[in-house]
C-alpha positions in Angstrom: 0.0 0.0 0.0 2.9 2.3 0.4 3.6 2.6 -3.3 0.0 3.5 -4.0 0.0 6.1 -1.2 3.2 7.7 -2.4 2.0 7.8 -5.9 -1.4 9.3 -4.9 0.4 12.0 -2.9 2.7 12.8 -5.9 -0.3 13.0 -8.2 -2.1 15.3 -5.9 0.9 17.7 -5.6 1.4 17.6 -9.4 -2.2 18.3 -10.0 -2.3 21.2 -7.6 1.0 22.6 -9.0 -0.4 22.4 -12.5 -3.6 24.2 -11.5 -1.7 26.8 -9.7 0.6 27.6 -12.6 -2.0 27.1 -15.3 -0.1 24.1 -16.7 -2.8 21.8 -18.0 -0.4 19.1 -18.9 1.1 18.9 -15.4 -2.4 18.9 -14.0 -3.5 16.1 -16.2 -0.3 14.0 -15.4 -1.0 14.5 -11.7 -4.7 13.4 -12.2 -3.5 10.3 -14.0 -1.0 9.5 -11.2 -3.7 9.9 -8.7 -6.2 7.6 -10.6 -3.5 5.0 -11.2 -2.6 5.0 -7.5 -6.3 4.4 -6.6 -6.5 1.5 -9.0 -3.3 0.0 -7.5 -4.7 0.3 -4.0 -7.8 -1.4 -5.0 -5.9 -4.3 -6.6 -3.8 -4.6 -3.4 -7.0 -4.8 -1.3 -8.3 -7.5 -3.4 -5.0 -9.4 -3.2 -5.1 -9.0 0.6 -8.6 -10.3 0.8 -7.9 -13.3 -1.3 -4.8 -14.1 0.9 -7.0 -13.9 4.0 -9.6 -16.1 2.5 -7.0 -18.7 1.5 -5.4 -18.7 5.0 -8.8 -19.0 6.6 -9.6 -22.1 4.4 -6.3 -23.6 5.4 -7.1 -23.2 9.1 -10.7 -24.4 8.7 -12.3 -21.1 9.5 -14.8 -21.5 6.6 
């Protein structure tokens, strides 16, 4: 989750900087980084959930 958190922060900063300076390209890059980070975080949550389910089945918690 750290990578996605760092990437989301970077995207937010880039987006704000682009908005402040009127640089639409930088703003768009920041938005893209932020969206990619949210997607990465969602994938990581699914992965963790699947791992917990697998471990639960191994222990017989089902």
